[in-house]
N, CA, C and O atoms as a GROMACS GRO file, in nm:
protein
  608
    1MET      N    1  -4.402   3.111  -1.013
    1MET     CA    2  -4.248   3.118  -1.042
    1MET      C    3  -4.169   3.118  -0.933
    1MET      O    4  -4.075   3.039  -0.925
    2ARG      N    5  -4.199   3.205  -0.836
    2ARG     CA    6  -4.126   3.224  -0.695
    2ARG      C    7  -4.122   3.099  -0.618
    2ARG      O    8  -4.021   3.068  -0.555
    3ARG      N    9  -4.234   3.022  -0.620
    3ARG     CA   10  -4.229   2.898  -0.555
    3ARG      C   11  -4.128   2.802  -0.610
    3ARG      O   12  -4.049   2.748  -0.533
    4THR      N   13  -4.125   2.776  -0.752
    4THR     CA   14  -4.023   2.705  -0.823
    4THR      C   15  -3.880   2.730  -0.785
    4THR      O   16  -3.800   2.640  -0.759
    5ILE      N   17  -3.852   2.867  -0.782
    5ILE     CA   18  -3.730   2.917  -0.750
    5ILE      C   19  -3.682   2.864  -0.603
    5ILE      O   20  -3.576   2.805  -0.580
    6SER      N   21  -3.781   2.897  -0.511
    6SER     CA   22  -3.749   2.857  -0.371
    6SER      C   23  -3.733   2.702  -0.343
    6SER      O   24  -3.653   2.665  -0.257
    7ILE      N   25  -3.810   2.611  -0.418
    7ILE     CA   26  -3.788   2.474  -0.415
    7ILE      C   27  -3.658   2.445  -0.489
    7ILE      O   28  -3.586   2.364  -0.430
    8LEU      N   29  -3.612   2.491  -0.599
    8LEU     CA   30  -3.479   2.471  -0.645
    8LEU      C   31  -3.371   2.532  -0.552
    8LEU      O   32  -3.263   2.474  -0.546
    9ALA      N   33  -3.389   2.639  -0.485
    9ALA     CA   34  -3.289   2.698  -0.406
    9ALA      C   35  -3.276   2.597  -0.290
    9ALA      O   36  -3.164   2.564  -0.251
   10ALA      N   37  -3.379   2.552  -0.239
   10ALA     CA   38  -3.385   2.469  -0.119
   10ALA      C   39  -3.311   2.329  -0.156
   10ALA      O   40  -3.236   2.278  -0.072
   11ALA      N   41  -3.330   2.272  -0.271
   11ALA     CA   42  -3.277   2.164  -0.323
   11ALA      C   43  -3.118   2.171  -0.344
   11ALA      O   44  -3.044   2.074  -0.330
   12ALA      N   45  -3.080   2.287  -0.376
   12ALA     CA   46  -2.940   2.324  -0.413
   12ALA      C   47  -2.877   2.328  -0.288
   12ALA      O   48  -2.767   2.274  -0.273
   13MET      N   49  -2.940   2.390  -0.189
   13MET     CA   50  -2.875   2.411  -0.054
   13MET      C   51  -2.857   2.276   0.019
   13MET      O   52  -2.754   2.254   0.083
   14ALA      N   53  -2.951   2.191   0.009
   14ALA     CA   54  -2.948   2.063   0.059
   14ALA      C   55  -2.838   1.974  -0.007
   14ALA      O   56  -2.763   1.910   0.067
   15LEU      N   57  -2.828   1.967  -0.126
   15LEU     CA   58  -2.715   1.917  -0.210
   15LEU      C   59  -2.598   1.974  -0.163
   15LEU      O   60  -2.508   1.893  -0.139
   16ALA      N   61  -2.572   2.097  -0.142
   16ALA     CA   62  -2.440   2.155  -0.108
   16ALA      C   63  -2.416   2.111   0.046
   16ALA      O   64  -2.301   2.090   0.086
   17GLY      N   65  -2.498   2.101   0.107
   17GLY     CA   66  -2.486   2.032   0.244
   17GLY      C   67  -2.424   1.906   0.247
   17GLY      O   68  -2.328   1.877   0.318
   18THR      N   69  -2.488   1.824   0.159
   18THR     CA   70  -2.446   1.683   0.139
   18THR      C   71  -2.300   1.680   0.089
   18THR      O   72  -2.221   1.603   0.143
   19VAL      N   73  -2.257   1.766  -0.018
   19VAL     CA   74  -2.121   1.758  -0.056
   19VAL      C   75  -2.037   1.803   0.052
   19VAL      O   76  -1.935   1.738   0.075
   20ALA      N   77  -2.065   1.902   0.120
   20ALA     CA   78  -1.966   1.957   0.216
   20ALA      C   79  -1.949   1.857   0.327
   20ALA      O   80  -1.836   1.843   0.374
   21VAL      N   81  -2.043   1.792   0.371
   21VAL     CA   82  -2.037   1.672   0.463
   21VAL      C   83  -1.950   1.571   0.405
   21VAL      O   84  -1.853   1.532   0.470
   22GLY      N   85  -1.974   1.527   0.297
   22GLY     CA   86  -1.887   1.426   0.224
   22GLY      C   87  -1.739   1.447   0.203
   22GLY      O   88  -1.655   1.359   0.221
   23SER      N   89  -1.713   1.567   0.163
   23SER     CA   90  -1.587   1.600   0.131
   23SER      C   91  -1.481   1.583   0.239
   23SER      O   92  -1.383   1.517   0.205
   24PRO      N   93  -1.484   1.625   0.351
   24PRO     CA   94  -1.397   1.603   0.448
   24PRO      C   95  -1.364   1.473   0.465
   24PRO      O   96  -1.246   1.442   0.456
   25ALA      N   97  -1.463   1.373   0.492
   25ALA     CA   98  -1.444   1.248   0.508
   25ALA      C   99  -1.370   1.173   0.407
   25ALA      O  100  -1.290   1.085   0.439
   26SER      N  101  -1.395   1.205   0.280
   26SER     CA  102  -1.322   1.141   0.185
   26SER      C  103  -1.182   1.196   0.178
   26SER      O  104  -1.089   1.121   0.147
   27ALA      N  105  -1.162   1.325   0.205
   27ALA     CA  106  -1.032   1.382   0.196
   27ALA      C  107  -0.948   1.316   0.317
   27ALA      O  108  -0.827   1.301   0.297
   28ALA      N  109  -0.995   1.282   0.423
   28ALA     CA  110  -0.924   1.209   0.545
   28ALA      C  111  -0.868   1.070   0.525
   28ALA      O  112  -0.772   1.025   0.588
   29GLN      N  113  -0.945   0.998   0.416
   29GLN     CA  114  -0.874   0.874   0.390
   29GLN      C  115  -0.740   0.884   0.308
   29GLN      O  116  -0.736   0.946   0.202
   30PRO      N  117  -0.639   0.823   0.358
   30PRO     CA  118  -0.520   0.825   0.273
   30PRO      C  119  -0.512   0.746   0.141
   30PRO      O  120  -0.560   0.633   0.133
   31ALA      N  121  -0.459   0.798   0.052
   31ALA     CA  122  -0.435   0.722  -0.077
   31ALA      C  123  -0.325   0.634  -0.083
   31ALA      O  124  -0.250   0.634  -0.181
   32LEU      N  125  -0.309   0.553   0.020
   32LEU     CA  126  -0.213   0.443   0.038
   32LEU      C  127  -0.242   0.317  -0.033
   32LEU      O  128  -0.350   0.260  -0.018
   33ARG      N  129  -0.144   0.268  -0.114
   33ARG     CA  130  -0.171   0.134  -0.184
   33ARG      C  131  -0.021   0.091  -0.243
   33ARG      O  132   0.081   0.160  -0.248
   34PHE      N  133  -0.039  -0.036  -0.283
   34PHE     CA  134   0.075  -0.110  -0.329
   34PHE      C  135   0.122  -0.044  -0.455
   34PHE      O  136   0.037   0.004  -0.529
   35HIS      N  137   0.246  -0.035  -0.486
   35HIS     CA  138   0.300   0.034  -0.588
   35HIS      C  139   0.368  -0.074  -0.693
   35HIS      O  140   0.354  -0.064  -0.815
   36GLY      N  141   0.441  -0.176  -0.630
   36GLY     CA  142   0.504  -0.287  -0.720
   36GLY      C  143   0.563  -0.377  -0.635
   36GLY      O  144   0.576  -0.349  -0.515
   37THR      N  145   0.607  -0.499  -0.689
   37THR     CA  146   0.695  -0.601  -0.623
   37THR      C  147   0.786  -0.661  -0.710
   37THR      O  148   0.751  -0.698  -0.822
   38GLN      N  149   0.908  -0.674  -0.665
   38GLN     CA  150   1.005  -0.747  -0.730
   38GLN      C  151   0.994  -0.903  -0.671
   38GLN      O  152   1.075  -0.934  -0.583
   39TYR      N  153   0.918  -0.981  -0.707
   39TYR     CA  154   0.879  -1.115  -0.655
   39TYR      C  155   0.999  -1.214  -0.679
   39TYR      O  156   1.013  -1.307  -0.600
   40ASP      N  157   1.081  -1.200  -0.780
   40ASP     CA  158   1.187  -1.300  -0.810
   40ASP      C  159   1.305  -1.220  -0.825
   40ASP      O  160   1.327  -1.157  -0.929
   41SER      N  161   1.387  -1.218  -0.720
   41SER     CA  162   1.523  -1.162  -0.725
   41SER      C  163   1.621  -1.189  -0.847
   41SER      O  164   1.634  -1.300  -0.899
   42PRO      N  165   1.681  -1.086  -0.883
   42PRO     CA  166   1.764  -1.118  -1.010
   42PRO      C  167   1.869  -1.235  -0.978
   42PRO      O  168   1.918  -1.252  -0.867
   43GLY      N  169   1.893  -1.304  -1.078
   43GLY     CA  170   2.002  -1.419  -1.054
   43GLY      C  171   1.944  -1.549  -0.993
   43GLY      O  172   1.824  -1.577  -0.995
   44SER      N  173   2.034  -1.618  -0.942
   44SER     CA  174   1.993  -1.754  -0.867
   44SER      C  175   1.931  -1.716  -0.736
   44SER      O  176   1.961  -1.613  -0.676
   45ASP      N  177   1.845  -1.802  -0.694
   45ASP     CA  178   1.781  -1.791  -0.564
   45ASP      C  179   1.873  -1.856  -0.455
   45ASP      O  180   1.845  -1.966  -0.406
   46THR      N  181   1.986  -1.783  -0.416
   46THR     CA  182   2.077  -1.848  -0.325
   46THR      C  183   2.030  -1.837  -0.180
   46THR      O  184   2.087  -1.905  -0.094
   47ARG      N  185   1.932  -1.757  -0.148
   47ARG     CA  186   1.903  -1.715  -0.007
   47ARG      C  187   2.003  -1.631   0.070
   47ARG      O  188   1.995  -1.608   0.191
   48SER      N  189   2.102  -1.586  -0.014
   48SER     CA  190   2.200  -1.490   0.044
   48SER      C  191   2.124  -1.368   0.092
   48SER      O  192   2.014  -1.349   0.040
   49ASN      N  193   2.167  -1.279   0.187
   49ASN     CA  194   2.100  -1.162   0.229
   49ASN      C  195   2.090  -1.070   0.113
   49ASN      O  196   1.987  -1.004   0.109
   50SER      N  197   2.175  -1.052   0.021
   50SER     CA  198   2.152  -0.970  -0.100
   50SER      C  199   2.044  -1.014  -0.194
   50SER      O  200   1.961  -0.942  -0.251
   51SER      N  201   2.058  -1.138  -0.201
   51SER     CA  202   1.956  -1.217  -0.302
   51SER      C  203   1.806  -1.181  -0.237
   51SER      O  204   1.717  -1.138  -0.311
   52LEU      N  205   1.785  -1.200  -0.100
   52LEU     CA  206   1.666  -1.194  -0.024
   52LEU      C  207   1.624  -1.045  -0.026
   52LEU      O  208   1.504  -1.018  -0.031
   53ASN      N  209   1.722  -0.941  -0.023
   53ASN     CA  210   1.686  -0.814  -0.028
   53ASN      C  211   1.649  -0.756  -0.173
   53ASN      O  212   1.597  -0.645  -0.184
   54ALA      N  213   1.676  -0.829  -0.273
   54ALA     CA  214   1.640  -0.787  -0.403
   54ALA      C  215   1.498  -0.829  -0.431
   54ALA      O  216   1.447  -0.800  -0.539
   55GLU      N  217   1.436  -0.890  -0.347
   55GLU     CA  218   1.300  -0.922  -0.344
   55GLU      C  219   1.217  -0.828  -0.258
   55GLU      O  220   1.233  -0.828  -0.136
   56TRP      N  221   1.135  -0.754  -0.312
   56TRP     CA  222   1.061  -0.652  -0.236
   56TRP      C  223   0.936  -0.620  -0.277
   56TRP      O  224   0.901  -0.664  -0.386
   57ILE      N  225   0.853  -0.548  -0.208
   57ILE     CA  226   0.720  -0.492  -0.232
   57ILE      C  227   0.717  -0.351  -0.184
   57ILE      O  228   0.768  -0.322  -0.076
   58SER      N  229   0.655  -0.252  -0.266
   58SER     CA  230   0.658  -0.122  -0.225
   58SER      C  231   0.525  -0.057  -0.208
   58SER      O  232   0.433  -0.110  -0.270
   59LEU      N  233   0.499   0.042  -0.139
   59LEU     CA  234   0.376   0.104  -0.109
   59LEU      C  235   0.412   0.264  -0.178
   59LEU      O  236   0.525   0.306  -0.205
   60ILE      N  237   0.294   0.328  -0.195
   60ILE     CA  238   0.312   0.468  -0.245
   60ILE      C  239   0.188   0.542  -0.189
   60ILE      O  240   0.074   0.496  -0.188
   61ASN      N  241   0.226   0.662  -0.142
   61ASN     CA  242   0.103   0.743  -0.081
   61ASN      C  243   0.082   0.866  -0.185
   61ASN      O  244   0.172   0.947  -0.205
   62SER      N  245  -0.034   0.871  -0.244
   62SER     CA  246  -0.060   0.967  -0.333
   62SER      C  247  -0.156   1.070  -0.266
   62SER      O  248  -0.210   1.155  -0.336
   63GLY      N  249  -0.178   1.064  -0.128
   63GLY     CA  250  -0.246   1.143  -0.072
   63GLY      C  251  -0.176   1.276  -0.031
   63GLY      O  252  -0.059   1.298  -0.061
   64THR      N  253  -0.254   1.364   0.038
   64THR     CA  254  -0.193   1.501   0.079
   64THR      C  255  -0.128   1.510   0.210
   64THR      O  256  -0.072   1.613   0.250
   65LYS      N  257  -0.138   1.393   0.283
   65LYS     CA  258  -0.093   1.393   0.414
   65LYS      C  259   0.002   1.269   0.434
   65LYS      O  260  -0.024   1.167   0.370
   66PRO      N  261   0.110   1.269   0.517
   66PRO     CA  262   0.182   1.163   0.551
   66PRO      C  263   0.103   1.066   0.621
   66PRO      O  264   0.006   1.105   0.686
   67VAL      N  265   0.138   0.924   0.615
   67VAL     CA  266   0.060   0.828   0.689
   67VAL      C  267   0.155   0.763   0.771
   67VAL      O  268   0.260   0.726   0.718
   68ASN      N  269   0.133   0.740   0.908
   68ASN     CA  270   0.226   0.670   1.015
   68ASN      C  271   0.179   0.526   0.978
   68ASN      O  272   0.060   0.500   0.957
   69LEU      N  273   0.273   0.438   0.973
   69LEU     CA  274   0.236   0.298   0.914
   69LEU      C  275   0.233   0.213   1.039
   69LEU      O  276   0.204   0.093   1.029
   70LYS      N  277   0.260   0.269   1.162
   70LYS     CA  278   0.265   0.189   1.287
   70LYS      C  279   0.162   0.094   1.316
   70LYS      O  280   0.053   0.142   1.347
   71GLY      N  281   0.173  -0.030   1.311
   71GLY     CA  282   0.079  -0.154   1.321
   71GLY      C  283   0.006  -0.185   1.187
   71GLY      O  284  -0.078  -0.274   1.179
   72TYR      N  285   0.042  -0.111   1.091
   72TYR     CA  286   0.008  -0.180   0.956
   72TYR      C  287   0.069  -0.302   0.915
   72TYR      O  288   0.186  -0.318   0.948
   73THR      N  289   0.007  -0.398   0.844
   73THR     CA  290   0.062  -0.522   0.803
   73THR      C  291   0.071  -0.548   0.651
   73THR      O  292  -0.012  -0.494   0.579
   74ILE      N  293   0.154  -0.618   0.602
   74ILE     CA  294   0.148  -0.673   0.474
   74ILE      C  295   0.159  -0.822   0.486
   74ILE      O  296   0.245  -0.877   0.555
   75ARG      N  297   0.069  -0.885   0.416
   75ARG     CA  298   0.080  -1.038   0.413
   75ARG      C  299   0.074  -1.091   0.292
   75ARG      O  300   0.033  -1.020   0.201
   76ASP      N  301   0.114  -1.229   0.266
   76ASP     CA  302   0.092  -1.293   0.148
   76ASP      C  303   0.000  -1.407   0.164
   76ASP      O  304  -0.043  -1.431   0.276
   77THR      N  305  -0.035  -1.481   0.061
   77THR     CA  306  -0.126  -1.606   0.068
   77THR      C  307  -0.081  -1.722   0.174
   77THR      O  308  -0.161  -1.802   0.223
   78SER      N  309   0.045  -1.719   0.199
   78SER     CA  310   0.094  -1.818   0.294
   78SER      C  311   0.100  -1.761   0.435
   78SER      O  312   0.158  -1.827   0.521
   79ASN      N  313   0.046  -1.649   0.463
   79ASN     CA  314   0.034  -1.573   0.591
   79ASN      C  315   0.160  -1.541   0.645
   79ASN      O  316   0.167  -1.536   0.768
   80HIS      N  317   0.279  -1.516   0.566
   80HIS     CA  318   0.384  -1.451   0.611
   80HIS      C  319   0.332  -1.308   0.634
   80HIS      O  320   0.257  -1.253   0.553
   81VAL      N  321   0.375  -1.249   0.745
   81VAL     CA  322   0.324  -1.114   0.792
   81VAL      C  323   0.439  -1.029   0.831
   81VAL      O  324   0.525  -1.063   0.912
   82TYR      N  325   0.434  -0.902   0.760
   82TYR     CA  326   0.526  -0.806   0.803
   82TYR      C  327   0.448  -0.697   0.859
   82TYR      O  328   0.367  -0.638   0.788
   83THR      N  329   0.470  -0.660   1.004
   83THR     CA  330   0.421  -0.544   1.085
   83THR      C  331   0.518  -0.429   1.086
   83THR      O  332   0.634  -0.438   1.125
   84PHE      N  333   0.462  -0.320   1.039
   84PHE     CA  334   0.542  -0.171   1.054
   84PHE      C  335   0.554  -0.133   1.187
   84PHE      O  336   0.465  -0.140   1.273
   85GLY      N  337   0.690  -0.086   1.202
   85GLY     CA  338   0.684  -0.011   1.336
   85GLY      C  339   0.647   0.135   1.314
   85GLY      O  340   0.571   0.171   1.224
   86ASN      N  341   0.705   0.214   1.398
   86ASN     CA  342   0.674   0.353   1.396
   86ASN      C  343   0.754   0.414   1.262
   86ASN      O  344   0.876   0.420   1.270
   87VAL      N  345   0.699   0.450   1.160
   87VAL     CA  346   0.749   0.488   1.034
   87VAL      C  347   0.657   0.564   0.954
   87VAL      O  348   0.546   0.512   0.939
   88ALA      N  349   0.678   0.680   0.898
   88ALA     CA  350   0.567   0.747   0.814
   88ALA      C  351   0.599   0.726   0.659
   88ALA      O  352   0.714   0.704   0.622
   89ILE      N  353   0.512   0.733   0.586
   89ILE     CA  354   0.528   0.748   0.432
   89ILE      C  355   0.490   0.889   0.391
   89ILE      O  356   0.376   0.931   0.410
   90ALA      N  357   0.584   0.959   0.336
   90ALA     CA  358   0.542   1.086   0.288
   90ALA      C  359   0.416   1.095   0.198
   90ALA      O  360   0.374   1.005   0.126
   91ALA      N  361   0.361   1.223   0.217
   91ALA     CA  362   0.259   1.256   0.119
   91ALA      C  363   0.305   1.278  -0.030
   91ALA      O  364   0.424   1.296  -0.054
   92ARG      N  365   0.223   1.277  -0.117
   92ARG     CA  366   0.220   1.332  -0.264
   92ARG      C  367   0.347   1.243  -0.333
   92ARG      O  368   0.446   1.296  -0.382
   93GLY      N  369   0.324   1.100  -0.329
   93GLY     CA  370   0.418   1.022  -0.400
   93GLY      C  371   0.525   0.948  -0.312
   93GLY      O  372   0.610   0.872  -0.358
   94GLY      N  373   0.511   0.981  -0.185
   94GLY     CA  374   0.617   0.916  -0.100
   94GLY      C  375   0.605   0.767  -0.106
   94GLY      O  376   0.495   0.713  -0.104
   95ARG      N  377   0.721   0.694  -0.115
   95ARG     CA  378   0.719   0.553  -0.137
   95ARG      C  379   0.809   0.493  -0.042
   95ARG      O  380   0.913   0.551  -0.009
   96ILE      N  381   0.772   0.369   0.009
   96ILE     CA  382   0.849   0.295   0.101
   96ILE      C  383   0.865   0.138   0.039
   96ILE      O  384   0.771   0.076  -0.010
   97TRP      N  385   0.985   0.094   0.051
   97TRP     CA  386   1.012  -0.057   0.024
   97TRP      C  387   1.025  -0.140   0.130
   97TRP      O  388   1.086  -0.102   0.229
   98VAL      N  389   0.969  -0.265   0.121
   98VAL     CA  390   0.986  -0.352   0.225
   98VAL      C  391   1.071  -0.467   0.167
   98VAL      O  392   1.017  -0.538   0.081
   99HIS      N  393   1.195  -0.492   0.204
   99HIS     CA  394   1.280  -0.598   0.144
   99HIS      C  395   1.252  -0.720   0.239
   99HIS      O  396   1.210  -0.710   0.354
  100THR      N  397   1.282  -0.831   0.174
  100THR     CA  398   1.248  -0.959   0.246
  100THR      C  399   1.350  -0.989   0.350
  100THR      O  400   1.310  -1.031   0.459
  101GLY      N  401   1.481  -0.972   0.329
  101GLY     CA  402   1.600  -1.001   0.409
  101GLY      C  403   1.615  -0.909   0.529
  101GLY      O  404   1.522  -0.849   0.582
  102LYS      N  405   1.745  -0.905   0.569
  102LYS     CA  406   1.787  -0.833   0.702
  102LYS      C  407   1.858  -0.706   0.645
  102LYS      O  408   1.910  -0.706   0.534
  103GLY      N  409   1.856  -0.592   0.733
  103GLY     CA  410   1.897  -0.483   0.695
  103GLY      C  411   1.865  -0.378   0.813
  103GLY      O  412   1.800  -0.410   0.913
  104THR      N  413   1.915  -0.257   0.793
  104THR     CA  414   1.902  -0.148   0.892
  104THR      C  415   1.777  -0.061   0.826
  104THR      O  416   1.779  -0.010   0.714
  105ASN      N  417   1.676  -0.056   0.916
  105ASN     CA  418   1.553   0.016   0.844
  105ASN      C  419   1.586   0.170   0.851
  105ASN      O  420   1.649   0.229   0.939
  106THR      N  421   1.529   0.223   0.737
  106THR     CA  422   1.531   0.371   0.731
  106THR      C  423   1.398   0.420   0.708
  106THR      O  424   1.304   0.346   0.734
  107SER      N  425   1.379   0.544   0.660
  107SER     CA  426   1.249   0.613   0.634
  107SER      C  427   1.192   0.536   0.509
  107SER      O  428   1.072   0.510   0.500
  108LYS      N  429   1.291   0.498   0.405
  108LYS     CA  430   1.221   0.458   0.290
  108LYS      C  431   1.242   0.310   0.267
  108LYS      O  432   1.181   0.255   0.176
  109HIS      N  433   1.319   0.248   0.339
  109HIS     CA  434   1.345   0.106   0.322
  109HIS      C  435   1.323   0.022   0.440
  109HIS      O  436   1.399   0.048   0.534
  110ARG      N  437   1.245  -0.065   0.459
  110ARG     CA  438   1.224  -0.155   0.568
  110ARG      C  439   1.254  -0.296   0.534
  110ARG      O  440   1.248  -0.333   0.417
  111TYR      N  441   1.289  -0.382   0.637
  111TYR     CA  442   1.339  -0.519   0.618
  111TYR      C  443   1.270  -0.611   0.700
  111TYR      O  444   1.271  -0.604   0.823
  112TRP      N  445   1.206  -0.705   0.629
  112TRP     CA  446   1.132  -0.809   0.688
  112TRP      C  447   1.202  -0.909   0.777
  112TRP      O  448   1.135  -0.976   0.855
  113GLY      N  449   1.328  -0.923   0.770
  113GLY     CA  450   1.419  -1.000   0.848
  113GLY      C  451   1.413  -1.159   0.830
  113GLY      O  452   1.452  -1.240   0.915
  114SER      N  453   1.357  -1.193   0.703
  114SER     CA  454   1.324  -1.328   0.687
  114SER      C  455   1.462  -1.384   0.601
  114SER      O  456   1.527  -1.321   0.517
  115GLY      N  457   1.486  -1.539   0.655
  115GLY     CA  458   1.594  -1.595   0.587
  115GLY      C  459   1.544  -1.677   0.464
  115GLY      O  460   1.624  -1.746   0.400
  116ASN      N  461   1.423  -1.671   0.432
  116ASN     CA  462   1.358  -1.736   0.334
  116ASN      C  463   1.273  -1.622   0.237
  116ASN      O  464   1.224  -1.516   0.276
  117TYR      N  465   1.272  -1.670   0.120
  117TYR     CA  466   1.195  -1.583   0.015
  117TYR      C  467   1.048  -1.588   0.067
  117TYR      O  468   1.000  -1.687   0.122
  118VAL      N  469   0.978  -1.470   0.044
  118VAL     CA  470   0.832  -1.441   0.088
  118VAL      C  471   0.743  -1.464  -0.038
  118VAL      O  472   0.656  -1.552  -0.038
  119TRP      N  473   0.768  -1.383  -0.145
  119TRP     CA  474   0.698  -1.371  -0.269
  119TRP      C  475   0.718  -1.485  -0.358
  119TRP      O  476   0.829  -1.509  -0.406
  120ASN      N  477   0.612  -1.558  -0.381
  120ASN     CA  478   0.610  -1.681  -0.472
  120ASN      C  479   0.650  -1.642  -0.618
  120ASN      O  480   0.590  -1.550  -0.675
  121ASN      N  481   0.751  -1.712  -0.681
  121ASN     CA  482   0.776  -1.665  -0.819
  121ASN      C  483   0.672  -1.717  -0.922
  121ASN      O  484   0.678  -1.688  -1.041
  122THR      N  485   0.579  -1.794  -0.868
  122THR     CA  486   0.480  -1.853  -0.965
  122THR      C  487   0.342  -1.762  -0.950
  122THR      O  488   0.252  -1.769  -1.034
  123GLY      N  489   0.337  -1.680  -0.842
  123GLY     CA  490   0.223  -1.590  -0.836
  123GLY      C  491   0.178  -1.582  -0.681
  123GLY      O  492   0.198  -1.678  -0.608
  124ASP      N  493   0.124  -1.478  -0.640
  124ASP     CA  494   0.092  -1.460  -0.510
  124ASP      C  495   0.004  -1.325  -0.502
  124ASP      O  496  -0.017  -1.244  -0.593
  125LYS      N  497  -0.041  -1.321  -0.367
  125LYS     CA  498  -0.131  -1.190  -0.340
  125LYS      C  499  -0.085  -1.120  -0.213
  125LYS      O  500  -0.077  -1.187  -0.110
  126ALA      N  501  -0.056  -1.002  -0.210
  126ALA     CA  502  -0.020  -0.932  -0.105
  126ALA      C  503  -0.148  -0.850  -0.070
  126ALA      O  504  -0.222  -0.794  -0.150
  127THR      N  505  -0.163  -0.855   0.092
  127THR     CA  506  -0.275  -0.762   0.129
  127THR      C  507  -0.220  -0.671   0.224
  127THR      O  508  -0.146  -0.710   0.314
  128LEU      N  509  -0.256  -0.544   0.208
  128LEU     CA  510  -0.217  -0.432   0.308
  128LEU      C  511  -0.335  -0.409   0.404
  128LEU      O  512  -0.446  -0.384   0.357
  129LYS      N  513  -0.316  -0.415   0.533
  129LYS     CA  514  -0.407  -0.381   0.620
  129LYS      C  515  -0.372  -0.275   0.734
  129LYS      O  516  -0.261  -0.277   0.788
  130ASN      N  517  -0.470  -0.181   0.770
  130ASN     CA  518  -0.430  -0.078   0.858
  130ASN      C  519  -0.413  -0.140   1.002
  130ASN      O  520  -0.421  -0.261   1.023
  131ALA      N  521  -0.390  -0.046   1.096
  131ALA     CA  522  -0.354  -0.106   1.236
  131ALA      C  523  -0.485  -0.157   1.294
  131ALA      O  524  -0.481  -0.230   1.393
  132SER      N  525  -0.602  -0.121   1.237
  132SER     CA  526  -0.723  -0.170   1.286
  132SER      C  527  -0.760  -0.305   1.230
  132SER      O  528  -0.853  -0.368   1.281
  133GLY      N  529  -0.692  -0.352   1.128
  133GLY     CA  530  -0.699  -0.462   1.060
  133GLY      C  531  -0.790  -0.462   0.946
  133GLY      O  532  -0.832  -0.565   0.894
  134LYS      N  533  -0.824  -0.332   0.904
  134LYS     CA  534  -0.911  -0.316   0.777
  134LYS      C  535  -0.828  -0.330   0.665
  134LYS      O  536  -0.721  -0.269   0.669
  135SER      N  537  -0.858  -0.404   0.553
  135SER     CA  538  -0.796  -0.430   0.427
  135SER      C  539  -0.798  -0.294   0.348
  135SER      O  540  -0.907  -0.240   0.328
  136LEU      N  541  -0.691  -0.242   0.307
  136LEU     CA  542  -0.669  -0.123   0.223
  136LEU      C  543  -0.644  -0.165   0.091
  136LEU      O  544  -0.705  -0.101   0.005
  137ASP      N  545  -0.572  -0.252   0.054
  137ASP     CA  546  -0.514  -0.283  -0.090
  137ASP      C  547  -0.488  -0.411  -0.088
  137ASP      O  548  -0.465  -0.470   0.018
  138THR      N  549  -0.488  -0.476  -0.214
  138THR     CA  550  -0.426  -0.600  -0.258
  138THR      C  551  -0.347  -0.590  -0.387
  138THR      O  552  -0.386  -0.510  -0.472
  139CYS      N  553  -0.236  -0.669  -0.410
  139CYS     CA  554  -0.165  -0.692  -0.514
  139CYS      C  555  -0.157  -0.822  -0.560
  139CYS      O  556  -0.086  -0.897  -0.493
  140SER      N  557  -0.217  -0.871  -0.667
  140SER     CA  558  -0.196  -1.022  -0.715
  140SER      C  559  -0.123  -1.017  -0.844
  140SER      O  560  -0.128  -0.925  -0.926
  141TYR      N  561  -0.043  -1.144  -0.853
  141TYR     CA  562   0.014  -1.140  -0.974
  141TYR      C  563   0.048  -1.294  -1.011
  141TYR      O  564   0.040  -1.381  -0.924
  142ALA      N  565   0.082  -1.322  -1.137
  142ALA     CA  566   0.102  -1.460  -1.183
  142ALA      C  567   0.235  -1.440  -1.263
  142ALA      O  568   0.261  -1.342  -1.333
  143LYS      N  569   0.318  -1.554  -1.240
  143LYS     CA  570   0.441  -1.536  -1.330
  143LYS      C  571   0.425  -1.522  -1.470
  143LYS      O  572   0.349  -1.596  -1.533
  144LYS      N  573   0.501  -1.420  -1.530
  144LYS     CA  574   0.500  -1.404  -1.676
  144LYS      C  575   0.645  -1.410  -1.724
  144LYS      O  576   0.737  -1.350  -1.667
  145SER      N  577   0.659  -1.485  -1.829
  145SER     CA  578   0.784  -1.525  -1.894
  145SER      C  579   0.874  -1.403  -1.893
  145SER      O  580   0.835  -1.300  -1.948
  146GLY      N  581   0.991  -1.408  -1.834
  146GLY     CA  582   1.077  -1.302  -1.856
  146GLY      C  583   1.067  -1.177  -1.764
  146GLY      O  584   1.146  -1.083  -1.775
  147ARG      N  585   0.960  -1.182  -1.668
  147ARG     CA  586   0.936  -1.105  -1.578
  147ARG      C  587   0.963  -1.119  -1.427
  147ARG      O  588   0.923  -1.224  -1.376
  148ALA      N  589   1.022  -1.034  -1.353
  148ALA     CA  590   1.038  -1.064  -1.221
  148ALA      C  591   0.983  -0.937  -1.127
  148ALA      O  592   1.000  -0.936  -1.005
  149TRP      N  593   0.924  -0.840  -1.192
  149TRP     CA  594   0.871  -0.740  -1.129
  149TRP      C  595   0.736  -0.688  -1.191
  149TRP      O  596   0.733  -0.667  -1.312
  150VAL      N  597   0.625  -0.665  -1.112
  150VAL     CA  598   0.514  -0.618  -1.152
  150VAL      C  599   0.459  -0.490  -1.091
  150VAL      O  600   0.482  -0.474  -0.971
  151GLY      N  601   0.389  -0.395  -1.155
  151GLY     CA  602   0.339  -0.290  -1.083
  151GLY      C  603   0.192  -0.329  -1.031
  151GLY      O  604   0.120  -0.405  -1.095
  152CYS      N  605   0.159  -0.280  -0.927
  152CYS     CA  606   0.019  -0.310  -0.873
  152CYS      C  607  -0.083  -0.213  -0.902
  152CYS      O  608  -0.198  -0.231  -0.861
   0.00000   0.00000   0.00000
């Protein structure tokens, strides 16, 4: 009986060691992902700055730590690329919007600076990569009748 208990205890200790080693690594990974996109700005596509800025994509951070996005990129299937400067997204539901047109960057609103629409009205795919180039998330959509916004 003693031998069985010691084998079970050793197995439990080994398992506990594995869990303890695995937990910090997974906790260190930010829960950063796409939240949604308004791929077709309301009204006519006039390419005015207000129309361009009504087209956007957003990120959300559900992790417990803020994430500095410096060097992170968002790209579409046509290889339009937005690169983040030194801005952090807050923890626990922090959200940031990237608008297509021009504007003054804030902590929650960033501007691509494009004079053309980025997100195709018929469907597209956004890819989020970290500063090292590792793909973190994607958001794909197809045009749905009467829809101009999708959750990712």
